[in-house]
KEKE-3310 file (N, C-alpha, C; in steps of 0.2 Angstrom, whole numbers, plus 5000, padded with zeros to 4 digits):
npx = (4969:4967:4967:4960:4958:4953:4945:4950:4948:4942:4951:4955:4970:4981:4973:4967:4967:4962:4967:4962:4967:4961:4963:4961:4962:4975:4986:4989:4999:5009:5016:5026:5019:5014:5012:5010:5010:5004:5005:4997:5005:5017:5029:5025:5027:5036:5028:5025:5029:5027:5034:5037:5035:5042:5043:5043:5047:5044:5054:5047:5035:5037:5034:5022:5013:5007:5009:5000:4994:4981:4980:4970:4959:4964:4968:4977:4982:4984:4987:4985:4991:4992:4991:4995:4996:5005:5003:4993:4986:4984:4982:4990:4989:5000:5006:5019:5035:5046:5064:5073:5082:5075:5063:5057:5055:5045:5045:5046:5034:5021:5007:4993:4982:4968:4969:4966:4959:4966:4964:4970:4965:4968)
npy = (5022:5019:5010:5009:4998:4998:4994:4984:4969:4959:4958:4959:4953:4966:4976:4989:4996:5005:5007:5012:5019:5023:5034:5035:5043:5047:5058:5056:5064:5066:5055:5041:5032:5017:5003:4986:4969:4952:4937:4921:4909:4916:4928:4943:4957:4973:4986:5000:5016:5032:5047:5062:5068:5061:5047:5029:5013:4996:4986:4978:4984:4996:5010:5005:5006:5019:5028:5039:5053:5061:5074:5082:5073:5063:5051:5038:5033:5019:5018:5006:4999:4990:4977:4961:4943:4940:4950:4947:4947:4949:4966:4977:4992:5003:5012:5023:5028:5027:5029:5034:5023:5012:5011:5001:4991:4980:4980:4994:5000:5004:5004:4995:4991:4981:4974:4971:4962:4958:4951:4945:4940:4929)
npz = (5086:5069:5054:5039:5025:5008:4992:4985:4974:4961:4946:4928:4920:4915:4919:4930:4947:4961:4977:4994:5009:5024:5037:5055:5070:5069:5060:5043:5036:5045:5047:5040:5027:5021:5009:5009:5004:5004:4997:4994:5004:5004:5011:5019:5009:5005:4996:4992:4998:5006:5012:5020:5008:4998:4988:4987:4980:4977:4966:4958:4956:4952:4941:4938:4949:4959:4974:4984:4993:5002:5011:5016:5017:5024:5019:5011:4995:4983:4968:4955:4940:4925:4929:4934:4936:4946:4955:4963:4979:4997:5001:5012:5022:5030:5044:5051:5059:5050:5045:5031:5027:5032:5027:5019:5028:5037:5051:5054:5055:5065:5065:5057:5044:5040:5028:5011:4998:4982:4967:4952:4937:4923)
capx = (4972:4964:4968:4955:4960:4948:4946:4952:4943:4944:4952:4958:4977:4981:4968:4969:4963:4964:4966:4962:4968:4958:4966:4958:4966:4981:4986:4994:5004:5014:5019:5027:5014:5016:5008:5013:5006:5005:5002:4997:5011:5023:5029:5022:5032:5035:5026:5027:5029:5027:5037:5040:5034:5046:5040:5048:5043:5048:5056:5042:5029:5040:5032:5015:5010:5008:5006:4999:4991:4976:4980:4963:4954:4968:4968:4983:4980:4988:4985:4989:4990:4995:4991:4997:4994:5010:5001:4987:4988:4981:4986:4989:4992:5003:5009:5024:5040:5053:5069:5074:5085:5071:5056:5054:5055:5039:5046:5046:5027:5017:5000:4992:4975:4966:4970:4960:4961:4967:4964:4971:4964:4971)
capy = (5023:5014:5011:5005:4998:4996:4995:4977:4966:4955:4962:4955:4955:4972:4981:4994:4996:5010:5005:5017:5018:5029:5034:5038:5043:5050:5062:5053:5068:5066:5048:5037:5028:5012:4998:4980:4964:4946:4932:4915:4905:4920:4933:4950:4961:4980:4988:5007:5021:5039:5050:5068:5070:5057:5040:5023:5008:4989:4986:4974:4988:5003:5012:5003:5008:5025:5030:5046:5055:5066:5076:5085:5068:5059:5045:5036:5029:5015:5017:5000:4998:4985:4972:4954:4938:4941:4956:4944:4946:4954:4972:4980:4999:5003:5019:5023:5033:5025:5033:5032:5017:5007:5012:4995:4986:4979:4982:5001:5002:5002:5003:4991:4990:4974:4971:4971:4956:4960:4945:4947:4934:4930)
capz = (5079:5065:5047:5035:5018:5004:4985:4982:4970:4955:4940:4923:4918:4912:4922:4935:4953:4966:4984:4998:5016:5028:5044:5060:5076:5068:5054:5039:5034:5050:5047:5034:5026:5016:5007:5009:5001:5005:4992:4997:5005:5004:5017:5017:5006:5004:4989:4991:5004:5005:5018:5019:5001:4994:4987:4987:4977:4976:4959:4955:4954:4949:4934:4937:4954:4962:4980:4985:5000:5002:5018:5018:5018:5028:5015:5007:4990:4979:4961:4952:4933:4921:4934:4932:4941:4952:4960:4967:4986:5001:5002:5019:5023:5037:5046:5056:5058:5047:5042:5024:5027:5035:5025:5016:5033:5041:5058:5054:5055:5071:5063:5051:5042:5040:5022:5006:4993:4975:4963:4945:4933:4916)
cpx = (4969:4965:4963:4956:4954:4950:4949:4946:4946:4945:4956:4966:4977:4977:4971:4964:4966:4962:4966:4964:4966:4960:4961:4962:4973:4981:4992:5000:5010:5018:5021:5022:5016:5010:5012:5008:5008:5002:5002:5003:5017:5023:5026:5028:5031:5033:5028:5026:5029:5029:5040:5040:5038:5042:5045:5044:5047:5049:5051:5036:5031:5037:5025:5011:5012:5005:5006:4995:4987:4976:4973:4958:4957:4967:4975:4980:4986:4985:4989:4986:4994:4996:4992:4995:4999:5008:4995:4990:4983:4985:4985:4992:4995:5006:5014:5029:5046:5057:5070:5077:5081:5064:5053:5054:5048:5039:5046:5039:5024:5010:4998:4984:4974:4967:4964:4963:4961:4968:4965:4970:4966:4965)
cpy = (5017:5015:5006:5004:4995:4997:4989:4974:4961:4959:4958:4958:4961:4978:4985:4994:5002:5008:5012:5015:5024:5028:5037:5038:5046:5053:5059:5057:5068:5060:5046:5032:5023:5007:4991:4975:4957:4941:4926:4911:4909:4925:4939:4954:4968:4981:4995:5010:5028:5042:5056:5070:5066:5050:5035:5017:5001:4989:4982:4978:4995:5004:5009:5005:5015:5026:5037:5047:5061:5069:5079:5079:5063:5052:5044:5031:5024:5014:5011:5000:4993:4979:4965:4949:4938:4946:4953:4943:4950:4960:4975:4987:4999:5010:5018:5028:5030:5030:5030:5025:5011:5007:5006:4990:4986:4982:4990:5004:4999:5001:5000:4991:4983:4970:4971:4966:4959:4953:4947:4940:4935:4928)
cpz = (5075:5058:5043:5028:5014:4997:4982:4978:4965:4949:4935:4922:4914:4915:4927:4941:4957:4973:4988:5005:5020:5035:5049:5066:5075:5061:5049:5036:5039:5051:5040:5033:5020:5014:5007:5006:5003:5001:4996:4998:5005:5010:5014:5015:5005:4996:4988:4998:5002:5012:5016:5011:4996:4994:4985:4984:4977:4968:4955:4953:4952:4942:4933:4943:4957:4969:4981:4991:4999:5009:5020:5020:5023:5025:5011:5001:4987:4973:4957:4945:4931:4926:4931:4938:4947:4957:4964:4974:4990:5002:5009:5019:5030:5038:5052:5055:5056:5045:5035:5023:5029:5032:5022:5021:5036:5048:5059:5055:5061:5070:5057:5050:5042:5034:5017:5000:4986:4972:4956:4941:4926:4911)
residu = (VAL:GLN:LEU:GLN:ALA:SER:GLY:GLY:GLY:LEU:VAL:GLN:THR:GLY:GLY:SER:LEU:ARG:LEU:SER:CYS:THR:ALA:SER:GLY:PHE:THR:VAL:SER:ASN:TYR:GLY:MET:ALA:TRP:PHE:ARG:GLN:ALA:PRO:GLY:LYS:GLU:ARG:GLU:PHE:VAL:ALA:ALA:ILE:ARG:LEU:GLY:SER:THR:TYR:TYR:ALA:ASP:SER:VAL:LYS:GLY:ARG:PHE:THR:ILE:SER:ARG:ASP:ASN:ALA:LYS:ASN:ILE:VAL:TYR:LEU:GLN:MET:THR:SER:LEU:ASN:ALA:GLU:ASP:THR:ALA:VAL:TYR:TYR:CYS:ALA:GLY:GLY:ARG:PRO:ILE:THR:SER:THR:ILE:ARG:LEU:ARG:ASP:SER:TYR:ASN:TYR:TRP:GLY:GLN:GLY:THR:LEU:VAL:THR:VAL:SER:SER)
# end
């Protein structure tokens, strides 16, 4: 099982990026898939998740980020808009079998990608 995150980079405040998480060895539609992020000196935090067709977001990204899934390609996306400096972090994709009440918890996910760096400059 492998998750490969990509799409990070340097973007100006107010800009957009789309992250991709390509899965191999398992089918993303059969799992809860999520994005977490970790800023320098901070703990890894929940960003967004998709499970059984429902989506979940951290309050800090709600209305700006969109998580989606392409079942045919076995890829999960995170479309990020209106980026600001607080969004600067390494973004990780994760897969697991969370239930609704645990979908925001890191321990709910068994599989993790290597992370992709997003830097937002002012």
